[in-house]
N, C-alpha and C positions, 0 to 999 in steps of 0.2 A: 310277721303274716308270712306263709309260705302258700305261693299261687303257683295253679299248676299250669302247663303248656297253652292249653287254650286259653285261659284267663290271660296270660301274658301277651297271646298272639291278638285278642281284642283289645288289650289295652295300647298294643301297637298302632292298631288301625284307627283308634280313636286318636292317639297322638299325631298321625299324618292328617287326619280330619281338621283337628285343632290349629295345625301349624298352617294348613292351607287355608285356614279361614281367617287367621292372623294375618299370612303374608295378603291375602285378598282385603282385608278391611285397611291394614297399612295402606296399601296402594289406592284406594278409593280415599282414603283420609288426605292422602297427598296432592289428589286433585280437588277437594272440597275441604281444605282445613278447618273452616268455621261448623261443619255438619256434626252437631250434638251425637245425631244417630250414629255417625260412623266412629266417634269417640268411645261411644258406649259398645259397640259391636267390638272394638279392639280389646275393652276392658273385661268383657265376657269371655272373650276367647282365652285371655290370659289367666282369667280368674280361673274357668274350666281347667286349662291346661294345671294349672298349679294344684289345684284339688285330687286331680288323678294321680299327679307324681308324688304326692303327699302320702296318699294311701299305698304306692308302692315303695314307699321308704327312698326317694329320690331327692334328698335333702338338698343337695347343690343346686338342683333345677328349680326346686320350690323358692331357695332363698332368692334366686336371680328373677324368678316370674313375680315375688312378692315386691321387690324393688320399681318392676317395671309396671305391674298393678299401681303400686302407689304413685308413681310419676303420672299417670294418665288420670288417676284420682285427683292430681293438682289441676290437670287441664278440665276436667270436669267441675271442679270448684271454681274455675274462673283466674286462677294464679300462674296459668303458663299457657303461653301461643302454642299452637301447632305450627313447628319450623322445621328447617331443613336439620338443625342439629339435633332435636328431638326424634325425629324419623330416621335419622341415620342410625342413633342409638338403639331404636326399637327394632330396626331391620337387623343391626348387628345381634341383639339379644335373640331374636328369633332364628338366625342361623346358629345361633350358640346352642339355644334348646335342641335344634334338630342334629347338633354334632353330638350333645350329651346323651341326647335319647336314641343315639342311632344303634341299631343291634349291636350287642354284646358289651354295651357301656353299661355298666353297673352305678350303684348308689354313690361310687367314689370317681365317677367321672370328674376330669380335672376342670377346675374354675378358671376362667379368663380374669386375672387380677384389674388389666386395663380398663374391661368392659365394667366391671362393677364398680372402678372408681370413678367413671365416666357418669354412670348413673347415679352414684351418690351425689356427685356434682351436682346434677341436675336436679335431683332431690332437694339440695341445699337451698340453691338459689330459685327466683322466680324473674320471668322477664316481661312481667305486667306492670305498666305505669302505676307507682303509689303501692305497690304490694311489697311488704317487709319481707326479707329472705326467710324462708321455710327452715326451721331446725333440721339439722343434718339426722339420717335415720337413726343413728345410733343412740343420739340424744331423747329419742321417743322410747325408747326400750327402759323402763323403771329398773333400778338398781335390786340385785337379789336381796332377798329376806324382805320385801316389801309384799305384803298379802293383801289380795282383791279379792271383792265377790261379786260374782256375777250372778244377776237371775234368769232364768230361762225359760221359757215357755214351749213347750214342743204339741203341736196337734196334727198330725198327720190326717191329711185330708184325701188323699189319691185312693180311688178303689182299689181293694186287692193290697193293701200296704203290707200287711204281715206277709202274704206270700212272697213278697219281695225283699222285705228288709224287717230284722227283728229289731224292735227298739231297745231289746236289752244290749245289744253290740255298741250301740252309740252310748248307751250308760257307762259301759265299760271302758269304751275310750276317754269319756269326760272323766272316768275316776282316776285314770293314769294321768290326768292333768293335776289333780288335787283333791279335795275332801267333796263329794257330793250326797246333797240330802234332797229327797224329792217327796211329792205327793201326788197321788193319782186322781184325776176328777173323773166319776164314773156318770156324772148326769147325762152326758151324750148317749149312752147306751140305749138302743129301743127294746122294745119287747124282744121276748127270745124268739118269737115266730119271724119277726121281721131282722133277725140280726143275719148278717153274712160274716161267717167264720175269717175270712180274710182280710175283711174290713177292720181298721183299728178306729173305733170311736172313743177312745181315752183320750184325756187331756194331763200332760204331765209338767208340773210346775217344780223345777230345780232351782238349787242355790248352789254354786260352784265355790267352794274358798279355794284359791291357789294361790301360790308363790308367782310374784311377778316376773321371775324367770321362765317359769314353765308357761304363763298365759300372758306375754308383754302386752297384747292387745285383743282387742275385739275380734278380729281378721281370725286369729288363732282358733277361736270358737266355732266360728263360721265354717271354718273348713270342717269341721268334724262333721257337718251336716250340709256339705256341699253337693253331695249325690240325691238330696230329697227332690223328690218328683216336682213339688210344688214350693218353691224358696220360701214362700210366705207362711210355711207351716210353722217356722220358729221365729222366736224373737229374743234378741238377747240386748240386754241393758246392765250397766254396773249398778250394784245394789250393795254396795258395802254396808249399809247401816240395818238391812232388812233381816229379820229373824231368820234362821235355816228351817225349812220343812222338818217334820218329827221325823221321817226315815232317812236311815244312812243306806245306801246300796252297798250290799257285802261284795267282797270280790268272788270271782266265778267260783273260785274254788270251794268257797264256802256256803255256796248258793245251792240249796236244795233242788232237784230236778224238776219239784212241781211248785215251787215257791211262787206265793202270791204278792203282788205288790199291795202295801198297804191302800185304805181307801179312807181318808178322812175328810172333812168335810171339803166342799168345792176350793179350789184353787183361788188366793186373792187375785184381783186383778193385775195384771203386769204394768209395772210401771213404766210411763212413756219414756223413750229413749231420749237422751240429752239432745238440745236443740240443736239445728243443722249448723255448722260453722265451718272454720277451717281446719283441717286436720293436720294432726301432726304427719311429717313425713314417715313415711314406712306404715300407716295405719288407714289404708282405703277404706270406703265404706261399701256396704253391700252391694251386689250387682243390681243394675236397673231391672226392672220388672217385677219386685219382690211385691206383692201386693199386700197391705196392711190389714192385720185381723182386728177386728173390733174387741177393747178390754173388756173382761169381765161377761163374755157372751155364755150364755149357759150351755144348752146343748146344741151342738154344731152340727147341721146338716152335712154330709160329705159332698164335697165340688166335685160333681160329674162334669166332665168336658169329653169332647169328641177328638180324637186324634187320631192321625194316619198310623197304621200299625204297620211295622216294618220288620225284616228278619234278616239276619246275616247270614249268607250261604256261601261256603267255600266255592271258588272259582271252578276248581276240580269237578264239584259234582255238578255245577252246571255244564261244563263242557261235556261231561258222561251223559247227561239228561239230552243235551243236542245230537248226541250221536247217536242214542237211542231213538231219538225222535225221526233223524234221517234214516234209521233201519227200519222203521216202522212205516215211513213212506215208499220205501222201495217196496215192502212187502204188501202195502196198500195197493200199488201199481200192479204188481203181480196179481192180486186176486181182483182187481178190476178188469184186467186182461184175461184172465181165465173165465171168469162170471160171462163176459162179453161173449168168449168163444163157445161156452156151452148153450147159452140162451137160455138159460134158466131164470123164469122170472123172480121168484122167490131169494134166489142167490142174486141176481142182480141189483136188487132192492137193498138187500144187507150190504153189497160191496158200496154202493151209493151212500149209504149211511155211514159205513165207515171212512168212506172217503172225505166226508162233510166234518166228522169228528176230527180227522187226522188234519185236516185243514186248519181246523180250530186251535187244536193241540199244536201244531207248528207254528201258527202265527204267535200264539200266546208264548211260547216258550223264545221264539227269535225277538219277541216284544220285551221280555226280561233280560235279553242279552242287549238292548238296545240303551245306549248313555247317550247325554247330550255332550257335544264337542265343545261346549264352554267350558267345562272342568279341565279340559287340557287347554284351551286357550288362557285361562287364567294364569297359567303357570309362567306362560312367557312375559306375562306383564313385568314382571320381576326380574327377568333376562334383560329384556331392553332398558330397563332403569339402570340396571347394574353396568352394563355393558357401554351404554352412552354416556354414563358418566366416568367409566374407565377411560375411554376415549376422548372425552372433551365434547362431545356431541349432544345438540339438544333434538331429543327424537321423541314423538309421540305414537303409542301403538292404540289404533284403533281395532276394535274386533267387531264383527258383525254375523249374524246368523249362528249365536252361541246356542240356541235351541235346537239345532238340527243333530238330529240321532243317528249315531252311526253304532255298529257291532263292537262289543267291547273289545274283542280281538283286534280288530284293526285299530281301534283307540290305543291300545296299550303298545303296539309296533309303531304309531305314529309320531311318537312323542320325539324321537332322536331324530329323524330326517326334518322334523319343522324347525327343531333346534338348529341344526346346520343351514336350513334357509334363511332363519332370522338372524344368525350371527354373520352370514354371508351380506345380507342387505345392510345391516348395522356398520360392516367394515368397508365393503366394496362399494356400496351403493350409496349410502347416505353420505353427503359430503359436510367437512368440518363448517363451522357458523362462517367464518370469514369467506370460503370459497362458494358457500349458498349466496351469500349478500352480493359477492362480486357478478355472480350469474344473474342476478336479480330475482331471486327467490327470496321465500321467506328464513328467517334464522334457523329456526325449529323445522327439521324434516318431519315426516308421516309414514308410516308403515300401516297398512291396512292388512288387517287377517280376516278373512271371511269364509262363510261355509254356506250351503245351499243344496238341496235337492234337486238333480236334475233326471229323471226317468229313474231307472234304477241304480243311479250312481249318486255320489256326493261329490260336489265338484267344491275345492278349496282353492283360494286364491291368496298370493301374497304380492301385496304391489306396494311400491315405494316410489317417492318423487325426487329421486335423487341422480346421480351422475349418468345412469344407462351404463349399456354395454356395447363395446367399440367391436363391430364384428371382425374387422381388419387386424385389430389389436389382437383378438383372441384367434384369430387363423394364423397370424405370424407366430404365436406362442406355441400352437398345435405343431407347426412343421419344424420350429425350432427342437421341439421336445422329441421329435420323430414320431409323434401320434397320427400325422396324416401326410401323404406325399405332398410335395409342393406344387403339383400340378395338378391337385384335385379340384375338381367345380362342385362348390357346394354351396346352397342357398344358404341363407340368412336364418332360417328355422335350423338348418342341421348344424352351422357353425356354432350357433347358440348351445347345442344339445352336446358340442365337445366339451364342455365343462364337466361333464358326467363321466368323461373318461379318467381312469385311475390315473393319478400323478399330475393332470391337470391344474395349473394356478397359474394367476395373473398377477399375483402379488410379488413386490420388489423385494420384500424382505420377509421373513417369518415370526410372526407373533405369536402369543398364546390365543390368538384369536382363529387365524387363518395362516395359509402359506405352504400348507405342506401337500396340496392336493389330494385330500383324503376325505374331507365332508361331502362333496358333491356325489362323490363315487359311493359312500354310503348311503347317500340320499337316494340314487339309482337303484342301488342293490334292494333297499325297503321296499321301493315303488315295487319292483319285479315280485319279491315275495309275497305282496299285498295284492297282484294281480292290477295295479294301479298304472296310470299312464300320467308323465309329466310333462310339460310345454312351457318353453321361456319365449315371452316377446319383450322386445326392449328396444328403445330409441335413444340413442346418445343425447345427454342433457335434460333428459324428460323423466327419465325412471325405467324400472323394468316392472314386469308380470309375470310371475310362477303360477300356472295352473296343475294343478294336482286333481285326477279322476280317480276316483276309488268306488269300488263295488259295497253296497250299503251293505253286505253280509258276506261271509265266506263260507256258509252253510248251504241253505236251501234257497230255492228260487222255484219262481214259476215261469215254466218255459214252454216254446213251441216247437213241437218234434217235426222235423222235416226231414228228406230222404235224397239224397242226389246219388246215383249209381247205385251200388251195393252198400253204401255207408249212409248211417243215420246220424242227424246232429240236432243241437238244441241252440235256440236263438232265444235269449231272455225275452218275456214277455212284455216286459216293461218298455222294450224298443218298437216293439211291434206296433203298427198302426191298422194294417189290413193287409189283405191277401187277395190276390186278383189273376187271372189269367193273360199269359201271354198272348198276345196273338200272333198267329201265324206269319202275318205278312212282316212284322217285326222281327221275328225269331233269328234271322240271319243276319241282323246287323251287326256290325263288328266296330273294334277302335272308339271312337269320340261319339260314333252315331248311335250308341247303347243306350236310347231312352225310351221311355214309355209314355203315354200321354193319360193323365187322371184327371177328369173333370176341368180341363184347361189347362192344367200346369204339366210341365214338363218334368219327369222325374228319371234321372240316372239310373242303370242297373248295372251288376254285374252278374255274371253266370259262376255258381258254386263249382261246377264241374271244371270249368277252365282256370278258375282261382288254384283249385289244388289237383289239376292236371288228374283227373280220374278218365278212365277209360270207357269207351264205349259210346253210344249214341244217345242223345236225350230222348224223352218220350214225345209224342206227336204234340202235345200240349202241355207246356211248363207251366208252373206257378210262380207269380213274382211276390213275396214276401216284402210290403212297405214297411221300412222302418224310419224311426225320427231319433236324431241325436246331434247335438250341438246346433240345434234350431235347424238342420236342414234335412231334406228326404233323400233315402235312397234305396233302391231294391235291391233283392238279391233272387236270383232267378234258380229255383230248385226243381227235381224231378215230382216231387209229392209232396204235401202239408200233410201230416199225420195226425194231429192235434194236440192239446196241451196238456201238458203232464207237471207234475211237481218232479223238480229236479235236485236232488243230493248232489252236489259240487264236489268232486274229488280232484286233488291235483295230478299233473302228470308225472310226478316224480321226478328225482334227479336223473334218471337214466335217461328220461327223455329231453327234460329240461324245458326251455321255453320255445314254442313254437308259434311264429306270427300267424295270425288271426284264428288262434285256439286258446281260450282261457283256462280251460280244465277238462274234465270227463264226468259222466254220470252213467249209473248202472239202470238199465231198463227193466220192465216188469218181466218180461222174459229171459232175464239174466244176460241178454247182450250189452253192449256199449254204445253210448253215443257221446260224441265230442260237442263240448260247447263252443259255440262261435264267440271271439271278441269281434263284435261288428263293427266298430270304430276303426279299428286297426286294419282288419280285411278290408273294408272298403277303401279306406286311405292307401293300404300298400296298391290295390290293383289301380286305383285312379292315378298314382304315379306310375306305373306301369305303362298306363295307356295313353299318358300326356306326352 
């Protein structure tokens, strides 16, 4: 079967999702090896992957998936425990799936004989007391020439089935396995007035007679129906003695265009499946969750169920939509300003209505782009597991705040820096078990990866309980490499930030994990590109905390427009608490005396004119915008507060680059430009200058 590029792209997306689900299920199973729900979750993921790959003719992947599926079926049956040997083999199989399904790998992607032999050996033996060995997988395949008959009952129940799948395609696939005869039960058809053309109210009773080489086990037949919306719509059982139905399905080439299926009397009741027992290796049972259908039921009402509707959309189209919404926001701001200037009541009303709709459209569009960060967190559990095993360390990764949402563009660019930070924590931070015990710590180390919202930002933290960072050692290395002068006076915070310089590393030797001084430089560059900030705190012998602050979105925000001198600026509204007038008696304060008293609280403030060196004199009455971030309040004195507006964030470009205190720019309704203030950086830099 030939598939177009769009179908193959969807297949690749689904494969990635299935592999991620399998990885997550295996990691959860490692934590709770006696949890049958996780075993079933692994089984379902492998079964789905196998069915999808079978449809695309990836026979080698199907063969490997079949063995892994059989292995976990033995776990479900109680003949094998979930242990390290089984999980290591499962993780290796998952990695092999990813390699075989990588873009460009075709149906003849190479096998891994060692892995295949490893799975076969696990299939052949059991590790439960009193359980005899399971026959090897090849022994379960009947010799060629032996003929079996299978009884198959198909009764599609999902609404609109005929619009999604043609039963004749399934019959053709079954016919390719052997001789197929069927009869159709019409008793489920309603009156013509009540008939929905897309609904399939027919039941098909079939007998497939096939060589055992073509159909070695029931799983081969189940794979034909793997994409049914309701797995319980099909029942399969051995039926070697059953007389075949009267009609044989002709080949597609011999089938008339409008051929009607014969309609003999209602199908006989499906014979019940064989009693549950221990399956031979290589023959897993059907996935969990397949509801049983009562035998011999006559008219079968369709099973209507409420499901969440979803639609796959190309990321490029979503980015285009956000850009168009940004342009709409700019045009709406221009309309609002024009209506305000003309003073026309009707025009002002229309402008307000368009502003309301524009706000809702903006929120909904940006909401589509927001994804939970937990999807990114889940990838790192495997990284920690593999690296800790490679370095002979015992490390547990704890994740918190996985439900925190972040713009998809930010998430996509966040993966690499987090990988570098975690690898550093594993290599440099967490000590080997012997060293930890000697220091009075537990043998197993811990890394906590957390996320939370803080105003208009997302705060990520990576905390470990390892050996921490020695500021003197870092300073010595930086001087030795010529990165800082030997007489430089640096605070601990500034010393820790030296690790982000290109080429800096404290590793004594280069390994495949670290030592070249590249990783942390990559982290810093990524944070700058995301308009994020990163900070390190550490205590020798106690551990380290790395804090990352990122904007919620890189597209559109609500802002407070202000003016200082002849220039206009935007302060993110999520950081603003209130605006107050600066009393004349406090306007001349300078240095450490720049504070304003608000309801019994002393709040420090800075003057925007002085921070940016703007010419001219401030007005007689200045405004102070009170902001809050990191749990502290700070004021920014400006000439004028102009009002709130939607702000489409534009980058300053490579020509201007990074400017301290500025995070971007935006276009105003009148076509002029406003700079967007990076409030935390601006306040911190001025505080350092005044200290």
